[in-house]
Backbone atoms as SQL, in Angstrom:
CREATE TABLE atoms (id INTEGER PRIMARY KEY, chain TEXT, resi INTEGER, resn TEXT, atom TEXT, x REAL, y REAL, z REAL);
INSERT INTO atoms VALUES
  (1, 'A', 1, 'MET', 'N', 154.747, 220.626, 241.790),
  (2, 'A', 1, 'MET', 'CA', 154.737, 220.140, 240.424),
  (3, 'A', 1, 'MET', 'C', 154.255, 221.275, 239.515),
  (4, 'A', 2, 'VAL', 'N', 154.928, 221.411, 238.380),
  (5, 'A', 2, 'VAL', 'CA', 154.570, 222.443, 237.406),
  (6, 'A', 2, 'VAL', 'C', 154.603, 221.833, 235.999),
  (7, 'A', 3, 'ILE', 'N', 153.765, 222.359, 235.117),
  (8, 'A', 3, 'ILE', 'CA', 153.723, 221.911, 233.723),
  (9, 'A', 3, 'ILE', 'C', 154.316, 223.002, 232.840),
  (10, 'A', 4, 'VAL', 'N', 155.236, 222.604, 231.955),
  (11, 'A', 4, 'VAL', 'CA', 155.852, 223.523, 231.009),
  (12, 'A', 4, 'VAL', 'C', 155.579, 223.001, 229.603),
  (13, 'A', 5, 'TRP', 'N', 154.910, 223.833, 228.795),
  (14, 'A', 5, 'TRP', 'CA', 154.632, 223.474, 227.401),
  (15, 'A', 5, 'TRP', 'C', 155.782, 223.965, 226.529),
  (16, 'A', 6, 'SER', 'N', 156.368, 223.088, 225.740),
  (17, 'A', 6, 'SER', 'CA', 157.419, 223.495, 224.809),
  (18, 'A', 6, 'SER', 'C', 156.791, 224.277, 223.652),
  (19, 'A', 7, 'ALA', 'N', 157.611, 225.046, 222.954),
  (20, 'A', 7, 'ALA', 'CA', 157.120, 225.786, 221.785),
  (21, 'A', 7, 'ALA', 'C', 156.561, 224.837, 220.724),
  (22, 'A', 8, 'PRO', 'N', 157.228, 223.703, 220.426),
  (23, 'A', 8, 'PRO', 'CA', 156.646, 222.780, 219.442),
  (24, 'A', 8, 'PRO', 'C', 155.291, 222.211, 219.885),
  (25, 'A', 9, 'ALA', 'N', 155.120, 221.928, 221.166),
  (26, 'A', 9, 'ALA', 'CA', 153.839, 221.397, 221.654),
  (27, 'A', 9, 'ALA', 'C', 152.740, 222.448, 221.532),
  (28, 'A', 10, 'ARG', 'N', 153.061, 223.703, 221.835),
  (29, 'A', 10, 'ARG', 'CA', 152.073, 224.775, 221.666),
  (30, 'A', 10, 'ARG', 'C', 151.699, 224.928, 220.186),
  (31, 'A', 11, 'GLN', 'N', 152.697, 224.783, 219.319),
  (32, 'A', 11, 'GLN', 'CA', 152.441, 224.851, 217.876),
  (33, 'A', 11, 'GLN', 'C', 151.565, 223.675, 217.433),
  (34, 'A', 12, 'ASP', 'N', 151.832, 222.492, 217.954),
  (35, 'A', 12, 'ASP', 'CA', 150.996, 221.333, 217.640),
  (36, 'A', 12, 'ASP', 'C', 149.533, 221.612, 217.998),
  (37, 'A', 13, 'LEU', 'N', 149.324, 222.181, 219.168),
  (38, 'A', 13, 'LEU', 'CA', 147.972, 222.489, 219.628),
  (39, 'A', 13, 'LEU', 'C', 147.289, 223.505, 218.707),
  (40, 'A', 14, 'ARG', 'N', 148.036, 224.525, 218.283),
  (41, 'A', 14, 'ARG', 'CA', 147.488, 225.523, 217.352),
  (42, 'A', 14, 'ARG', 'C', 147.112, 224.881, 216.011),
  (43, 'A', 15, 'LEU', 'N', 147.981, 224.004, 215.514),
  (44, 'A', 15, 'LEU', 'CA', 147.717, 223.358, 214.231),
  (45, 'A', 15, 'LEU', 'C', 146.515, 222.414, 214.308),
  (46, 'A', 16, 'ILE', 'N', 146.378, 221.725, 215.419),
  (47, 'A', 16, 'ILE', 'CA', 145.207, 220.868, 215.622),
  (48, 'A', 16, 'ILE', 'C', 143.942, 221.716, 215.583),
  (49, 'A', 17, 'HIS', 'N', 143.974, 222.838, 216.293),
  (50, 'A', 17, 'HIS', 'CA', 142.822, 223.731, 216.306),
  (51, 'A', 17, 'HIS', 'C', 142.499, 224.223, 214.899),
  (52, 'A', 18, 'GLN', 'N', 143.505, 224.682, 214.176),
  (53, 'A', 18, 'GLN', 'CA', 143.284, 225.198, 212.821),
  (54, 'A', 18, 'GLN', 'C', 142.685, 224.135, 211.910),
  (55, 'A', 19, 'TYR', 'N', 143.207, 222.930, 211.995),
  (56, 'A', 19, 'TYR', 'CA', 142.739, 221.846, 211.128),
  (57, 'A', 19, 'TYR', 'C', 141.267, 221.525, 211.405),
  (58, 'A', 20, 'ILE', 'N', 140.924, 221.355, 212.670),
  (59, 'A', 20, 'ILE', 'CA', 139.547, 221.004, 213.029),
  (60, 'A', 20, 'ILE', 'C', 138.597, 222.167, 212.769),
  (61, 'A', 21, 'ALA', 'N', 139.077, 223.390, 212.955),
  (62, 'A', 21, 'ALA', 'CA', 138.235, 224.577, 212.789),
  (63, 'A', 21, 'ALA', 'C', 137.756, 224.755, 211.351),
  (64, 'A', 22, 'HIS', 'N', 138.427, 224.129, 210.396),
  (65, 'A', 22, 'HIS', 'CA', 137.941, 224.200, 209.010),
  (66, 'A', 22, 'HIS', 'C', 136.538, 223.623, 208.912),
  (67, 'A', 23, 'ASP', 'N', 136.227, 222.644, 209.762),
  (68, 'A', 23, 'ASP', 'CA', 134.895, 222.038, 209.764),
  (69, 'A', 23, 'ASP', 'C', 134.004, 222.592, 210.871),
  (70, 'A', 24, 'SER', 'N', 134.613, 222.836, 212.051),
  (71, 'A', 24, 'SER', 'CA', 133.808, 223.295, 213.189),
  (72, 'A', 24, 'SER', 'C', 134.680, 224.031, 214.200),
  (73, 'A', 25, 'ARG', 'N', 134.458, 225.320, 214.311),
  (74, 'A', 25, 'ARG', 'CA', 135.215, 226.114, 215.292),
  (75, 'A', 25, 'ARG', 'C', 134.882, 225.662, 216.710),
  (76, 'A', 26, 'ARG', 'N', 133.627, 225.325, 216.925),
  (77, 'A', 26, 'ARG', 'CA', 133.191, 224.895, 218.263),
  (78, 'A', 26, 'ARG', 'C', 133.897, 223.592, 218.660),
  (79, 'A', 27, 'TYR', 'N', 133.913, 222.618, 217.756),
  (80, 'A', 27, 'TYR', 'CA', 134.556, 221.343, 218.061),
  (81, 'A', 27, 'TYR', 'C', 136.064, 221.530, 218.223),
  (82, 'A', 28, 'ALA', 'N', 136.670, 222.393, 217.418),
  (83, 'A', 28, 'ALA', 'CA', 138.106, 222.671, 217.533),
  (84, 'A', 28, 'ALA', 'C', 138.435, 223.205, 218.924),
  (85, 'A', 29, 'ALA', 'N', 137.628, 224.151, 219.410),
  (86, 'A', 29, 'ALA', 'CA', 137.848, 224.710, 220.746),
  (87, 'A', 29, 'ALA', 'C', 137.679, 223.628, 221.812),
  (88, 'A', 30, 'ARG', 'N', 136.713, 222.753, 221.602),
  (89, 'A', 30, 'ARG', 'CA', 136.459, 221.681, 222.575),
  (90, 'A', 30, 'ARG', 'C', 137.628, 220.695, 222.637),
  (91, 'A', 31, 'VAL', 'N', 138.169, 220.325, 221.484),
  (92, 'A', 31, 'VAL', 'CA', 139.296, 219.391, 221.442),
  (93, 'A', 31, 'VAL', 'C', 140.501, 219.988, 222.146),
  (94, 'A', 32, 'VAL', 'N', 140.806, 221.244, 221.872),
  (95, 'A', 32, 'VAL', 'CA', 141.939, 221.908, 222.528),
  (96, 'A', 32, 'VAL', 'C', 141.715, 221.974, 224.036),
  (97, 'A', 33, 'GLN', 'N', 140.508, 222.308, 224.446),
  (98, 'A', 33, 'GLN', 'CA', 140.187, 222.361, 225.874),
  (99, 'A', 33, 'GLN', 'C', 140.357, 220.976, 226.507),
  (100, 'A', 34, 'ASP', 'N', 139.864, 219.946, 225.859),
  (101, 'A', 34, 'ASP', 'CA', 139.971, 218.595, 226.401),
  (102, 'A', 34, 'ASP', 'C', 141.426, 218.146, 226.519),
  (103, 'A', 35, 'ILE', 'N', 142.236, 218.493, 225.527),
  (104, 'A', 35, 'ILE', 'CA', 143.663, 218.136, 225.580),
  (105, 'A', 35, 'ILE', 'C', 144.335, 218.845, 226.744),
  (106, 'A', 36, 'THR', 'N', 144.077, 220.135, 226.913),
  (107, 'A', 36, 'THR', 'CA', 144.721, 220.870, 228.013),
  (108, 'A', 36, 'THR', 'C', 144.229, 220.370, 229.370),
  (109, 'A', 37, 'GLU', 'N', 142.966, 220.001, 229.471),
  (110, 'A', 37, 'GLU', 'CA', 142.457, 219.454, 230.730),
  (111, 'A', 37, 'GLU', 'C', 143.090, 218.093, 231.030),
  (112, 'A', 38, 'LYS', 'N', 143.317, 217.292, 229.995),
  (113, 'A', 38, 'LYS', 'CA', 143.975, 215.991, 230.180),
  (114, 'A', 38, 'LYS', 'C', 145.399, 216.197, 230.683),
  (115, 'A', 39, 'VAL', 'N', 146.094, 217.196, 230.130),
  (116, 'A', 39, 'VAL', 'CA', 147.455, 217.508, 230.584),
  (117, 'A', 39, 'VAL', 'C', 147.436, 217.939, 232.045),
  (118, 'A', 40, 'ASP', 'N', 146.446, 218.724, 232.428),
  (119, 'A', 40, 'ASP', 'CA', 146.356, 219.195, 233.809),
  (120, 'A', 40, 'ASP', 'C', 146.201, 218.051, 234.810),
  (121, 'A', 41, 'ILE', 'N', 145.638, 216.930, 234.379),
  (122, 'A', 41, 'ILE', 'CA', 145.500, 215.760, 235.253),
  (123, 'A', 41, 'ILE', 'C', 146.873, 215.262, 235.701),
  (124, 'A', 42, 'LEU', 'N', 147.884, 215.492, 234.875),
  (125, 'A', 42, 'LEU', 'CA', 149.236, 215.044, 235.208),
  (126, 'A', 42, 'LEU', 'C', 149.782, 215.684, 236.479),
  (127, 'A', 43, 'LEU', 'N', 149.250, 216.839, 236.846),
  (128, 'A', 43, 'LEU', 'CA', 149.713, 217.484, 238.094),
  (129, 'A', 43, 'LEU', 'C', 149.483, 216.572, 239.295),
  (130, 'A', 44, 'GLY', 'N', 148.393, 215.836, 239.289),
  (131, 'A', 44, 'GLY', 'CA', 148.088, 214.937, 240.396),
  (132, 'A', 44, 'GLY', 'C', 148.582, 213.521, 240.190),
  (133, 'A', 45, 'ALA', 'N', 148.886, 213.166, 238.945),
  (134, 'A', 45, 'ALA', 'CA', 149.322, 211.800, 238.632),
  (135, 'A', 45, 'ALA', 'C', 150.337, 211.845, 237.487),
  (136, 'A', 46, 'PRO', 'N', 151.550, 212.324, 237.750),
  (137, 'A', 46, 'PRO', 'CA', 152.519, 212.543, 236.673),
  (138, 'A', 46, 'PRO', 'C', 152.988, 211.274, 235.957),
  (139, 'A', 47, 'ARG', 'N', 152.831, 210.134, 236.567),
  (140, 'A', 47, 'ARG', 'CA', 153.256, 208.891, 235.925),
  (141, 'A', 47, 'ARG', 'C', 152.059, 208.145, 235.310),
  (142, 'A', 48, 'LEU', 'N', 150.984, 208.871, 235.067),
  (143, 'A', 48, 'LEU', 'CA', 149.752, 208.301, 234.543),
  (144, 'A', 48, 'LEU', 'C', 149.959, 207.605, 233.201),
  (145, 'A', 49, 'GLY', 'N', 150.704, 208.203, 232.336),
  (146, 'A', 49, 'GLY', 'CA', 150.873, 207.673, 230.988),
  (147, 'A', 49, 'GLY', 'C', 151.821, 206.496, 230.912),
  (148, 'A', 50, 'ARG', 'N', 151.910, 205.960, 229.695),
  (149, 'A', 50, 'ARG', 'CA', 152.834, 204.856, 229.468),
  (150, 'A', 50, 'ARG', 'C', 154.129, 205.391, 228.873),
  (151, 'A', 51, 'MET', 'N', 155.169, 204.596, 228.954),
  (152, 'A', 51, 'MET', 'CA', 156.450, 204.966, 228.364),
  (153, 'A', 51, 'MET', 'C', 156.281, 205.036, 226.843),
  (154, 'A', 52, 'VAL', 'N', 156.897, 206.023, 226.205),
  (155, 'A', 52, 'VAL', 'CA', 156.855, 206.144, 224.743),
  (156, 'A', 52, 'VAL', 'C', 157.737, 205.041, 224.170),
  (157, 'A', 53, 'PRO', 'N', 157.157, 204.068, 223.474),
  (158, 'A', 53, 'PRO', 'CA', 157.941, 202.917, 223.023),
  (159, 'A', 53, 'PRO', 'C', 159.077, 203.260, 222.058),
  (160, 'A', 54, 'GLU', 'N', 158.898, 204.300, 221.244),
  (161, 'A', 54, 'GLU', 'CA', 159.945, 204.673, 220.286),
  (162, 'A', 54, 'GLU', 'C', 161.179, 205.243, 220.980),
  (163, 'A', 55, 'ILE', 'N', 161.020, 205.723, 222.201),
  (164, 'A', 55, 'ILE', 'CA', 162.141, 206.322, 222.933),
  (165, 'A', 55, 'ILE', 'C', 162.706, 205.344, 223.957),
  (166, 'A', 56, 'GLY', 'N', 161.838, 204.658, 224.672),
  (167, 'A', 56, 'GLY', 'CA', 162.288, 203.628, 225.595),
  (168, 'A', 56, 'GLY', 'C', 162.901, 204.125, 226.894),
  (169, 'A', 57, 'GLU', 'N', 162.573, 205.354, 227.280),
  (170, 'A', 57, 'GLU', 'CA', 163.048, 205.897, 228.562),
  (171, 'A', 57, 'GLU', 'C', 161.844, 206.066, 229.475),
  (172, 'A', 58, 'ASP', 'N', 161.978, 205.632, 230.722),
  (173, 'A', 58, 'ASP', 'CA', 160.855, 205.672, 231.649),
  (174, 'A', 58, 'ASP', 'C', 160.333, 207.082, 231.908),
  (175, 'A', 59, 'ALA', 'N', 161.186, 208.081, 231.833),
  (176, 'A', 59, 'ALA', 'CA', 160.775, 209.457, 232.130),
  (177, 'A', 59, 'ALA', 'C', 159.989, 210.088, 230.980),
  (178, 'A', 60, 'VAL', 'N', 160.126, 209.545, 229.778),
  (179, 'A', 60, 'VAL', 'CA', 159.419, 210.092, 228.614),
  (180, 'A', 60, 'VAL', 'C', 158.168, 209.241, 228.411),
  (181, 'A', 61, 'ARG', 'N', 157.009, 209.875, 228.622),
  (182, 'A', 61, 'ARG', 'CA', 155.745, 209.151, 228.678),
  (183, 'A', 61, 'ARG', 'C', 154.718, 209.779, 227.746),
  (184, 'A', 62, 'GLU', 'N', 153.577, 209.125, 227.617),
  (185, 'A', 62, 'GLU', 'CA', 152.512, 209.657, 226.784),
  (186, 'A', 62, 'GLU', 'C', 151.163, 209.270, 227.362),
  (187, 'A', 63, 'ILE', 'N', 150.204, 210.151, 227.115),
  (188, 'A', 63, 'ILE', 'CA', 148.814, 209.866, 227.418),
  (189, 'A', 63, 'ILE', 'C', 148.030, 210.127, 226.139),
  (190, 'A', 64, 'GLY', 'N', 146.923, 209.461, 225.989),
  (191, 'A', 64, 'GLY', 'CA', 146.123, 209.619, 224.787),
  (192, 'A', 64, 'GLY', 'C', 144.894, 210.480, 225.026),
  (193, 'A', 65, 'MET', 'N', 144.493, 211.170, 223.984),
  (194, 'A', 65, 'MET', 'CA', 143.242, 211.943, 223.995),
  (195, 'A', 65, 'MET', 'C', 142.773, 212.007, 222.556),
  (196, 'A', 66, 'TYR', 'N', 141.583, 211.459, 222.325),
  (197, 'A', 66, 'TYR', 'CA', 141.039, 211.353, 220.971),
  (198, 'A', 66, 'TYR', 'C', 142.046, 210.601, 220.095),
  (199, 'A', 67, 'SER', 'N', 142.478, 211.199, 218.998),
  (200, 'A', 67, 'SER', 'CA', 143.421, 210.546, 218.079),
  (201, 'A', 67, 'SER', 'C', 144.851, 211.020, 218.297),
  (202, 'A', 68, 'TYR', 'N', 145.134, 211.555, 219.471),
  (203, 'A', 68, 'TYR', 'CA', 146.429, 212.182, 219.702),
  (204, 'A', 68, 'TYR', 'C', 147.209, 211.512, 220.829),
  (205, 'A', 69, 'ARG', 'N', 148.523, 211.553, 220.676),
  (206, 'A', 69, 'ARG', 'CA', 149.458, 211.112, 221.707),
  (207, 'A', 69, 'ARG', 'C', 150.068, 212.382, 222.302),
  (208, 'A', 70, 'ILE', 'N', 149.856, 212.608, 223.578),
  (209, 'A', 70, 'ILE', 'CA', 150.425, 213.767, 224.261),
  (210, 'A', 70, 'ILE', 'C', 151.705, 213.276, 224.925),
  (211, 'A', 71, 'MET', 'N', 152.841, 213.713, 224.407),
  (212, 'A', 71, 'MET', 'CA', 154.130, 213.225, 224.887),
  (213, 'A', 71, 'MET', 'C', 154.732, 214.213, 225.867),
  (214, 'A', 72, 'TYR', 'N', 155.197, 213.665, 226.976),
  (215, 'A', 72, 'TYR', 'CA', 155.744, 214.514, 228.024),
  (216, 'A', 72, 'TYR', 'C', 156.906, 213.818, 228.716),
  (217, 'A', 73, 'GLU', 'N', 157.640, 214.616, 229.477),
  (218, 'A', 73, 'GLU', 'CA', 158.782, 214.091, 230.222),
  (219, 'A', 73, 'GLU', 'C', 158.722, 214.622, 231.641),
  (220, 'A', 74, 'LEU', 'N', 158.960, 213.745, 232.575),
  (221, 'A', 74, 'LEU', 'CA', 158.966, 214.110, 233.983),
  (222, 'A', 74, 'LEU', 'C', 160.412, 214.246, 234.441),
  (223, 'A', 75, 'ILE', 'N', 160.780, 215.476, 234.806),
  (224, 'A', 75, 'ILE', 'CA', 162.129, 215.752, 235.315),
  (225, 'A', 75, 'ILE', 'C', 161.971, 216.487, 236.636),
  (226, 'A', 76, 'ALA', 'N', 162.382, 215.828, 237.708),
  (227, 'A', 76, 'ALA', 'CA', 162.220, 216.366, 239.065),
  (228, 'A', 76, 'ALA', 'C', 160.750, 216.718, 239.285),
  (229, 'A', 77, 'ASP', 'N', 160.457, 217.972, 239.601),
  (230, 'A', 77, 'ASP', 'CA', 159.081, 218.399, 239.854),
  (231, 'A', 77, 'ASP', 'C', 158.461, 219.132, 238.671),
  (232, 'A', 78, 'THR', 'N', 158.983, 218.868, 237.471),
  (233, 'A', 78, 'THR', 'CA', 158.492, 219.552, 236.277),
  (234, 'A', 78, 'THR', 'C', 158.029, 218.530, 235.241),
  (235, 'A', 79, 'ILE', 'N', 156.876, 218.800, 234.660),
  (236, 'A', 79, 'ILE', 'CA', 156.342, 217.990, 233.569),
  (237, 'A', 79, 'ILE', 'C', 156.492, 218.823, 232.300),
  (238, 'A', 80, 'TYR', 'N', 157.333, 218.355, 231.392),
  (239, 'A', 80, 'TYR', 'CA', 157.557, 219.051, 230.131),
  (240, 'A', 80, 'TYR', 'C', 156.685, 218.415, 229.052),
  (241, 'A', 81, 'ILE', 'N', 155.774, 219.186, 228.489),
  (242, 'A', 81, 'ILE', 'CA', 154.950, 218.707, 227.378),
  (243, 'A', 81, 'ILE', 'C', 155.758, 218.946, 226.111),
  (244, 'A', 82, 'HIS', 'N', 156.151, 217.866, 225.447),
  (245, 'A', 82, 'HIS', 'CA', 157.034, 217.966, 224.282),
  (246, 'A', 82, 'HIS', 'C', 156.295, 218.043, 222.956),
  (247, 'A', 83, 'ALA', 'N', 155.216, 217.265, 222.824),
  (248, 'A', 83, 'ALA', 'CA', 154.558, 217.201, 221.517),
  (249, 'A', 83, 'ALA', 'C', 153.158, 216.618, 221.657),
  (250, 'A', 84, 'ILE', 'N', 152.331, 216.943, 220.680),
  (251, 'A', 84, 'ILE', 'CA', 151.018, 216.313, 220.530),
  (252, 'A', 84, 'ILE', 'C', 151.002, 215.758, 219.108),
  (253, 'A', 85, 'VAL', 'N', 151.024, 214.433, 219.012),
  (254, 'A', 85, 'VAL', 'CA', 151.203, 213.761, 217.732),
  (255, 'A', 85, 'VAL', 'C', 149.956, 212.950, 217.400),
  (256, 'A', 86, 'HIS', 'N', 149.454, 213.098, 216.184),
  (257, 'A', 86, 'HIS', 'CA', 148.324, 212.284, 215.753),
  (258, 'A', 86, 'HIS', 'C', 148.771, 210.822, 215.711),
  (259, 'A', 87, 'LYS', 'N', 147.922, 209.931, 216.146),
  (260, 'A', 87, 'LYS', 'CA', 148.286, 208.516, 216.238),
  (261, 'A', 87, 'LYS', 'C', 148.579, 207.890, 214.877),
  (262, 'A', 88, 'ARG', 'N', 148.060, 208.446, 213.818),
  (263, 'A', 88, 'ARG', 'CA', 148.337, 207.913, 212.479),
  (264, 'A', 88, 'ARG', 'C', 149.632, 208.451, 211.890),
  (265, 'A', 89, 'ARG', 'N', 150.151, 209.505, 212.488),
  (266, 'A', 89, 'ARG', 'CA', 151.392, 210.087, 211.989),
  (267, 'A', 89, 'ARG', 'C', 152.573, 209.266, 212.491),
  (268, 'A', 90, 'ARG', 'N', 153.514, 209.037, 211.639),
  (269, 'A', 90, 'ARG', 'CA', 154.720, 208.307, 212.042),
  (270, 'A', 90, 'ARG', 'C', 155.572, 209.220, 212.911),
  (271, 'A', 91, 'PHE', 'N', 155.753, 208.811, 214.160),
  (272, 'A', 91, 'PHE', 'CA', 156.505, 209.625, 215.109),
  (273, 'A', 91, 'PHE', 'C', 157.997, 209.381, 214.945),
  (274, 'A', 92, 'GLN', 'N', 158.753, 210.467, 214.834),
  (275, 'A', 92, 'GLN', 'CA', 160.200, 210.410, 214.724),
  (276, 'A', 92, 'GLN', 'C', 160.820, 210.905, 216.029),
  (277, 'A', 93, 'PRO', 'N', 161.383, 210.016, 216.851),
  (278, 'A', 93, 'PRO', 'CA', 161.951, 210.434, 218.142),
  (279, 'A', 93, 'PRO', 'C', 162.995, 211.542, 218.031),
  (280, 'A', 94, 'ALA', 'N', 163.714, 211.587, 216.934),
  (281, 'A', 94, 'ALA', 'CA', 164.749, 212.625, 216.752),
  (282, 'A', 94, 'ALA', 'C', 164.132, 214.017, 216.689),
  (283, 'A', 95, 'GLY', 'N', 162.868, 214.111, 216.329),
  (284, 'A', 95, 'GLY', 'CA', 162.204, 215.406, 216.234),
  (285, 'A', 95, 'GLY', 'C', 161.718, 215.961, 217.556),
  (286, 'A', 96, 'LEU', 'N', 161.821, 215.169, 218.607),
  (287, 'A', 96, 'LEU', 'CA', 161.352, 215.608, 219.927),
  (288, 'A', 96, 'LEU', 'C', 162.408, 216.490, 220.579),
  (289, 'A', 97, 'GLN', 'N', 162.041, 217.747, 220.858),
  (290, 'A', 97, 'GLN', 'CA', 162.970, 218.675, 221.501),
  (291, 'A', 97, 'GLN', 'C', 162.836, 218.533, 223.009),
  (292, 'A', 98, 'ARG', 'N', 163.922, 218.137, 223.654),
  (293, 'A', 98, 'ARG', 'CA', 163.901, 217.908, 225.100),
  (294, 'A', 98, 'ARG', 'C', 164.844, 218.877, 225.790),
  (295, 'A', 99, 'PRO', 'N', 164.519, 219.212, 227.050),
  (296, 'A', 99, 'PRO', 'CA', 165.403, 220.145, 227.779),
  (297, 'A', 99, 'PRO', 'C', 166.750, 219.533, 228.102);
């Protein structure tokens, strides 16, 4: 099993860090670390999350961390991290870039 972060998901992580760092660089680093550690848990339990209701496909799933939805897709032995979306943000399935 391998985890692949998409460019948009990496950008989401950078933007989360930048936003939080305006108030606390330490907390921003901690949030990013916690999100990446949560993603790493998927290596041992790839079906841990629930199906993303806006998409409705069993392979496209999400796990939560703080106020964020970490969206991923399981294809064969690869976990693709597609996006990290704030729970208050309206998620648009068309914006999700999938392999």
